[in-house]
C-alpha positions in Angstrom: 0.5 13.8 22.5 -1.1 17.2 21.9 -4.1 17.6 19.6 -2.3 18.2 16.4 -0.1 15.2 17.1 -3.3 13.2 17.6 -4.6 14.4 14.2 -1.3 13.4 12.4 -1.1 10.1 14.2 -4.7 8.9 14.0 -6.1 6.5 11.5 -9.5 4.7 11.3 -9.3 1.4 13.2 -11.7 -1.5 12.2 -9.6 -4.4 13.6 -9.3 -4.5 17.3 -7.3 -7.0 19.5 -10.1 -8.5 21.4 -9.4 -7.1 24.8 -12.3 -5.5 26.7 -11.8 -1.7 27.1 -11.1 -0.9 30.7 -13.9 0.6 32.6 -11.9 3.7 33.7 -11.2 4.4 30.0 -14.8 4.1 29.1 -15.7 6.6 31.8 -12.9 9.0 30.7 -14.2 9.0 27.1 -17.9 9.4 28.1 -17.1 12.2 30.6 -15.1 14.0 28.0 -17.9 13.7 25.4 -20.4 15.1 27.7 -18.3 18.2 28.4 -17.5 19.1 24.7 -19.3 22.2 23.5 -19.9 22.9 19.8 -20.1 26.3 18.0 -23.8 25.8 17.4 -24.6 25.3 21.1 -26.6 22.1 20.3 -27.0 19.4 22.9 -25.9 15.8 22.2 -26.6 12.8 24.4 -23.8 10.3 24.6 -23.7 6.6 25.7 -21.2 3.8 25.8 -23.0 0.7 24.4 -22.2 -3.0 24.8 -22.7 -4.9 21.5 -23.6 -8.2 23.2 -26.2 -6.7 25.5 -27.8 -4.6 22.7 -27.3 -7.0 19.7 -25.3 -4.4 17.9 -23.2 -5.3 14.8 -21.2 -4.0 11.9 -19.8 -6.2 9.2 -16.6 -4.2 9.0 -15.7 -4.3 12.7 -13.9 -7.1 14.5 -12.3 -7.5 18.0 -14.4 -5.2 20.2 -17.9 -5.1 21.7 -17.7 -1.5 22.9 -19.3 1.4 21.0 -19.9 5.1 21.6 -23.0 6.7 20.1 -24.6 10.1 20.2 -28.1 11.3 19.5 -29.5 14.8 19.1 -32.5 16.8 18.0 -33.1 16.9 14.3 -32.6 20.7 13.9 -30.7 23.0 11.5 -26.9 22.6 11.8 -27.2 19.3 13.7 -24.8 17.7 11.2 -22.0 20.2 11.6 -22.4 20.3 15.4 -22.2 16.5 15.6 -19.2 16.3 13.3 -17.3 18.9 15.3 -18.1 17.3 18.7 -17.6 13.7 17.7 -14.2 14.5 16.1 -13.1 16.0 19.4 -14.2 12.7 21.2 -12.3 10.7 18.5 -9.1 12.7 19.0 -9.4 12.4 22.8 -9.7 8.6 22.4 -6.6 8.7 20.2 -4.7 10.5 22.9 -5.4 7.5 25.2 -4.2 5.0 22.6 -7.8 3.9 21.9 -8.9 3.2 18.3 -12.0 4.5 16.6 -13.7 4.8 13.2 -16.7 6.8 12.0 -19.6 4.5 11.1 -22.7 5.9 9.5 -23.9 3.2 7.0 -22.2 -0.1 7.6 -24.0 -1.0 10.8 -27.3 -2.4 12.0 -28.8 1.1 12.3 -32.1 -0.1 13.7 -30.4 -1.9 16.6 -28.3 1.1 17.4 -31.3 3.4 17.4 -33.2 1.0 19.6 -30.3 0.9 22.1 -30.2 4.7 22.2 -34.0 4.9 22.6 -34.2 7.2 19.6 -37.3 9.4 19.3 -38.9 10.5 16.1 -37.6 14.0 16.6 -34.0 12.8 17.1 -31.3 11.6 14.9 -28.3 9.3 15.5 -25.8 10.5 12.9 -22.8 8.2 13.5 -21.3 5.7 15.9 -17.8 4.4 16.6 -16.4 1.2 18.0 -13.8 1.9 20.7 -11.0 -0.5 21.7 -7.4 -1.4 21.5 -6.1 -1.6 17.9 -4.9 -5.0 16.7 -1.2 -5.3 15.7 -2.3 -6.1 12.2 -5.2 -5.0 10.0 -7.6 -7.7 8.7 -7.6 -8.4 5.0 -11.0 -6.8 4.7 -9.8 -3.6 6.4 -6.7 -3.4 4.2 -8.9 -3.7 1.1 -11.3 -1.1 2.3 -8.6 1.4 3.0 -7.0 0.7 -0.4 -10.4 1.1 -2.1 -10.9 4.7 -0.8 -7.2 5.6 -0.8 -7.6 6.3 2.9 -4.1 7.7 3.4 -4.3 10.0 0.4 -5.0 13.7 0.6 -5.7 16.4 -2.0 -3.0 18.9 -2.7 -3.1 22.1 -0.5 -3.9 24.3 -3.5 -6.9 22.2 -4.4 -8.6 22.9 -1.1 -7.5 26.4 0.1 -7.6 29.8 -1.5 -6.8 33.5 -0.8 -9.7 36.0 -1.1 -11.3 34.2 -4.1 -11.5 30.8 -5.6 -9.2 31.9 -8.4 -6.1 32.1 -6.1 -4.9 28.8 -4.7 -2.9 28.9 -1.5 0.3 27.0 -0.7 1.6 26.2 2.8 4.3 28.9 2.4 1.8 31.6 1.4 -0.7 30.7 4.1 1.0 32.7 6.9 -0.2 32.2 10.5 -3.0 29.8 9.5 -0.8 27.3 7.6 -1.0 24.8 10.5 -4.8 25.2 10.8 -5.3 24.5 7.1 -2.9 21.5 7.2 -5.0 20.1 10.0 -8.1 20.4 7.9 -6.3 18.8 4.9 -5.5 15.8 7.1 -9.1 15.4 8.4 -11.2 12.3 7.8 -14.3 12.4 5.6 -16.9 10.1 4.2 -15.2 7.8 1.6 -12.3 10.2 1.9 -14.1 12.8 -0.3 -12.3 15.7 1.4 -15.4 17.8 0.8 -14.1 21.1 2.4 -12.9 24.2 0.6 -11.7 27.3 2.5 -11.1 30.9 1.4 -8.8 32.9 3.7 -9.4 36.6 3.8 -7.2 38.8 6.2 -8.4 37.7 9.7 -11.0 35.0 8.8 -11.5 31.7 7.0 -14.7 31.0 5.1 -15.6 27.3 4.9 -17.6 25.8 2.0 -18.8 22.3 1.3 -18.1 20.9 -2.2 -21.2 18.8 -3.1 -21.2 15.3 -4.3 -24.3 13.3 -5.3 -25.6 10.6 -3.0 -24.7 12.1 0.3 -28.1 13.6 1.3 -30.6 11.0 2.5 -34.3 10.9 1.5 -35.1 12.6 4.8 -32.7 15.4 4.0 -29.9 14.2 6.4 -26.6 15.6 5.0 -23.5 13.5 5.8 -21.2 15.9 4.0 -22.1 18.6 6.6 -20.8 16.2 9.2 -17.5 16.3 7.4 -17.7 20.1 7.5 -18.1 19.9 11.3 -14.9 17.8 11.4 -13.2 20.5 9.3 -14.3 23.2 11.7 -12.9 21.2 14.6 -9.5 20.7 12.9 -9.1 24.3 11.9 -9.8 25.5 15.4 -7.3 23.0 16.8 -4.6 23.9 14.4 -5.2 27.6 15.0 -5.2 27.3 18.7 -2.1 25.2 18.7 -0.5 28.0 16.7 -1.3 30.5 19.4 -4.4 32.0 17.7 -7.8 32.6 19.3 -10.7 31.6 17.1 -14.3 32.9 17.0 -17.2 31.4 15.1 -19.9 33.1 13.0 -22.5 32.4 10.4 -22.3 35.3 7.9 -21.9 34.5 4.2 -19.3 36.9 2.9 -20.8 36.9 -0.6 -17.7 35.5 -2.4 -18.5 34.2 -5.9 -18.4 30.4 -5.7 -18.7 27.6 -8.2 -22.2 26.0 -8.5 -21.2 22.9 -6.5 -20.1 24.8 -3.4 -22.2 26.0 -0.5 -21.2 28.3 2.4 -21.0 26.7 5.8 -19.4 29.0 8.4 -16.7 31.5 9.1 -13.9 31.2 11.6 -12.3 34.5 12.6 -8.8 34.5 14.1 
């Protein structure tokens, strides 16, 4: 499958079939992760971890002992860079038939940070189990997905706009970036908040985060900016699969925005 097919096909997997992931597939995923570059040019250190060897656990994951984790320096834009990069890794795993799910809170964080030898100046934003999906979800997983309406997505016009936030876009009126925007609409996000908003102007798309309370930690780590990194990744993939070249820039266009929105980045196509 190509990358947009992977986006359409993928779902979060929390129930695995118990088979150990083949070594060659672990190596493929790790090699891919190490080669991914992000628009912010920030380095991320990746490792494949064994749950039994490192005493790792998550109450929502069953059927696999293999995890992938990444750490990086705690610097500006670390969240967006991590979200962008990890989503590319997740989609690569999907193309191999390997299941994943983003885990940020429901895990023994101390054990993961110890396994990754985390320094005080570093952060471990998220991890993911990797393995072969079970034929049937556990009852717990089914209830979790139902609780956050995991398969639901907001309407196109709630998320995407033309020139100002007063002019909602439709797929038919989105022109050459319709596929790119649809890929963003389908993106995963924390508790399925779908926190991205995009204003399209001529040859560029301006991305904004719609703020929700409770997603910035006491040490200022911002999980909704991880979601915005995922949105950047999906827009780029959709644009490139549509034959467009994309460049990245940080230059707030000065568009009037509602109080709960914050400028993130611009993608020029």
